[in-house]
N, C-alpha and C positions, 0 to 999 in steps of 0.2 A: 693628446691632449686635442688639436685638431676638431675630433668629434663635436667633446663635452664643451667647446667652446663654440661650435655651431650652434650645437644643440639650445644652450643655455642665452645664447644670440638670438634664436630662432622663437623659442619660447616667451622669453622680456620682451621682444617685437611683436607677436603677437596678441599677447595678453595687454600692451601698453596701447596695440593700436584698439584693438577691441575696445580697452576701456574709455578712450577717446571720440569712436565713433557712437558710442552708448549714451553719450553726453546728454541731459535733459535736453537742449537746445535742439538736440539732432530727434529724439525717440518719443519724444510729446507728442507731436503730430504721427506716428507710427509704431504705440507702444509694442502691438504686436509679434512686430521686427525687432525691436528694441529687447522682449523677453528672449527670442533666437538667441543673440547675440551674448545678452548678460549668461541664459542656463549653461551655455558652451562656454563661456571663459569660466566661468566656476569649473567645471569639467576638468577643460585645462590648467587649471591652478589648482585645480588638485592632484591628479598626472606629476604636474612638474614635480614638488619640491623629492617628493621620494625616488623618483628619475635620477632628476641629480643629484642628490647624495649615492644612490648605486654607480651612476657613470665616474665619482669624482673616485669612490673607492676603487672603482676596476682601472682608473689613471693612475692611482698609484702603485696597483700591481704591476700593469706596465710598463712605467716606470723604471723598475727594478730587474727588467728583463723577460718579467712571466708574460704568458698570451691569456685571451680571451674569448668570449664567445660574444659576436657582435650583431645586434639584433637594431632594425634599421638602422645601417652603419654605425652606431652607437656603439662602442661599449660597456657592456652594463654589469659583467660578472665576470670577474679576470679566473681564468685556469690557477690549481695548485694553491696548496695554501694562502692562507691568508692572514697577514700581520695585522698587528693593534689595532692601527691607524685605519685600515679596512675596516675589521669588525667593528669600530664603533661607528663608521658610517654605516655601513650593511644594518648595526640595530638603530642605528636614528631613522634610516628611509622604512625599516619593519614596524617600528615604533610608529611612523605620523600615519602608518596602513590601517596597524589597530587603532590607532585613537581614530580615522576616520570610522574604520567600522565603529565603536563603540560609538557615536555620535550615530552612526545611521540604525544603532539597536534603539537607541533612544527615543530616536526622532521617530519612527514607525512604533513605538510606543506608545508616545505622547500622541500622534494621531490616533491612534485609535479609541484611547480616552476623551477627548473631543467630539470623535463623531459619538454622537445622542445615540444610545441606544437602551437595551433593556427596560428597566423600572421608568428611567426618565421620560424614556421613547413612547412608553405604554403612556405615560401620561402627557403626550402630547396631541395635537390635532392636526391634520393632515390639512393641508392648502393647496389651491393648484395656484401652479407659475404661470401666470397671461401665455410667457413663451414655453412651456409645457412641463412637464413631471411634478414636482412635486417636494413642497415645501414643509417642516415639522416646527407649526406652531408650539413651545412650550413656556410652560405659566412660570414668570420668572421678573422681578423686579427690572434685573440687568437689561441696559440699551445696548443692545446687540444683536450681530445678525452675521450666519459665516458658510463656509460651503466647508466641510469637513470629511476627512474619511480617510480608508486606505481600498480595501475592494470595493465597496458599493458608498463611494460619496455622498454623503446628504446635505443638503440645504437647511439651518435652522434659522428660525431665527425668533426671538421671545417678544412675553405679551408685554415687555417694557417699553420694545425698539414701534411694537404696532400701537401703541398706545397714543406717544405726541407724535405721532405722522395722520395728515391725512389721503384718501383712500387713494390720491393721484401720489401722492411719494411713497406708498406703501408699496404700491404697482410697480415703481420706480429701483425701489431697495426690492424687491425679488427678481426683478427681472435682470438685475448689477449681480444677484446670487446665482441665476439659473444661469449667467454666461459663464460663471466662475467651471460652473459642473461642465457645459456646453465645450470649453475651451481647453481642459482637464487640466486646471491649475492647482488642483489639492497635490496630486500626484509630482506635475513640476516642481510646488513649491517643498514638499518634498526633500525632493532627490538636491534641491538648489540651498535648502536648511544645511545638510548633512555636510556639505564643502563649505559653506558661511560661515559654521558656526565651531568645525572644527578647525579652521586655519581663520578664527575669528586676529588672531595676533597678525595675519599680513592682512596689508591696508587694501591692494588691490581685491583680495576676496572679501571684506569687509563693502567695500564700494560697490563691488559687483551682485553683493547681493541686497542691498538696499536697493541698488537699482530696480533689479528683476522681480519685488514686493512693488516697486512704485509701480512700473509699469504695471505685472498684470491686474493691478487694480482702476488703473488709467485705461486697460483694455475692456476689461466689465464695464466699466461708466460708457464707453462708448458705445457698447451695446446697448447697454441701457435708454443712454440717452438716444440713437436713434430708435427705437423702440416706442419710450414712455414721454421725449421729449426731454429736453437740459433744462427746465424751470423746474419742474418737479423734485428733479432728482438733485438738481442744486440745492434747493429749499429743504428737502431731507439729509444732506451732508451739512449744512448749517445747523440747523438742529438738531443734529449727533453731537458735532463741535460745543455748542452751547448746554449740553445736559451732562450735569458732574457725575451723572452714574456711569459712564461711559469706561466701558472693561475692553482689555486686548485678548484677542483668543491666542491660540500658541503656534507659535514661530512655521509652521508646517499648516498652515492653515488658510483661507481665504478669505480674510476678517471686513466687515462693511464699513467698524466705529472701530479702524485703527489709527491713532493719534498721530503716528508718527507721518501719514502720509495723506491726512487730511485736507492740511491749507493746501500742498500741490494739488491734490484731486480742484479741491475750490476755487482756485486761479486758473486753472486750468479749464473749468466750464464757464469759467467769465468771459473768459477770451481764447478761444478756441486757437490751438497754433494753425499756421497754413499749414496746407500739404504738397509736399514737393517730390518731383520726382527723384532728384541729384540722391537727398537723404533716402529713400528708402532703398536705391541703387546701393549704396554706400552701405545701408546695412544688410543690405542681400546678399553681398559679396562677401562682407567678415564673418558673416554666420557661413555661408559655401566654403572660406577657406578656414575656420574655425570646424567645422564640420571634415572636409578631406584629411587634415591635420591629423585629428583627432583618433581618427577610423584607422589612418596610416598609423599610426603609433600607436594602438592599443591592437590591430590586428598581428605589426609584424613583432611587436611583444613579445605574443604568445606562440607564433609560429615565422623564425626570423627567415622563412625559406619560401613563404607564401608568395604564388603570383599575384600579379596585378588582379585580376578575376578574384582572387579569395578575399580583397578590400570590399567584396562586395558586401556579403553580411554585416561589417563592421560595419560602413557607410550607411544602412537599413536603421543599424542601432544608434547610432549616434544622431541619423538624421531624423529616427522619431523622436529622439528626445531633444533635440533642440529644435524642433521645427512643430512642436504637437502643438505648441501657443496660436500658429497662424491659422489651423483649419477646425471648425467646429464639426463637433458629433451629436445628433439629436439625441434627447435626453428621453429616459419616459416617461408614461402615462403615470396620474394619478395613480402610488398606488394603496393597497389594504390596509387600514391603519395597525399597530399589536397589539397582540391578546392585553387584554389591562391587566395589572399586579393582581395576581390570587386566581386568575380565570384560566381554566387549562386550553392547551391548544392544540 
């Protein structure tokens, strides 16, 4: 039972501390580091409930005099036949994992549908993004721009949005979407959406998911404002906010016209937050602690006898997932437009 209490306290403390550190007053000046803490918090929250249920079942088994298999110092599977209470708890843990898997399948399918391709993309025209890469301009009266896709994410912008913007504002919007692509935001949002929607009944998960989406948009705003100026970006956001035709893209997409975040982004651009080394250090330390804790738990979960050197692959995996928002990749050059409908390829 002591191991179970220790685990519950450690997980609650890590999640609570991460949410406290990643509050808006701290992440506004460093949204990339905020996204690191939030995506790792979501990973921890996704792992904690089924693990705690399994630990509780194992504790019930050990109370009755049975032995258990130890994983990372925590009994997660009691040896011998399981009683009704244990089977119920193990069943709940399995149900949570299955639910998360189902949401993962749905999120991947929605992401694939959101990434414009086939006939819809055949009707679009390519436009070079100032920072490199291609935006696909889709003829539509909807006012939206987003970056979505699974294997090869794309920047998509509608003519309805471009028609209400001046050239400098168009440039700012395209740079914003290109930043999403360089920073790997579509896949980060996909991972966050799986846990955030699967555990939306858990307030910390909802909070971390909302903050992740907000900070990802703020990070893309910083990139666009640095290249095109804050003024054009701010006026573009204001026009989008006043447009009644605004639509929201899929939860796993990085969308310029997300009404839930527009007010925060406008306020942030109007009054840029002061950058502070202490806040960045606090976010960095929180991210490092979460990375190490998740890597240790995951590695030991699958291999209880793993040496410390065996943690390197787990650290690399969670390090890539969590710290991807802090570095940018170069994007591809102008792509060749797909064949029109009815034309051979």
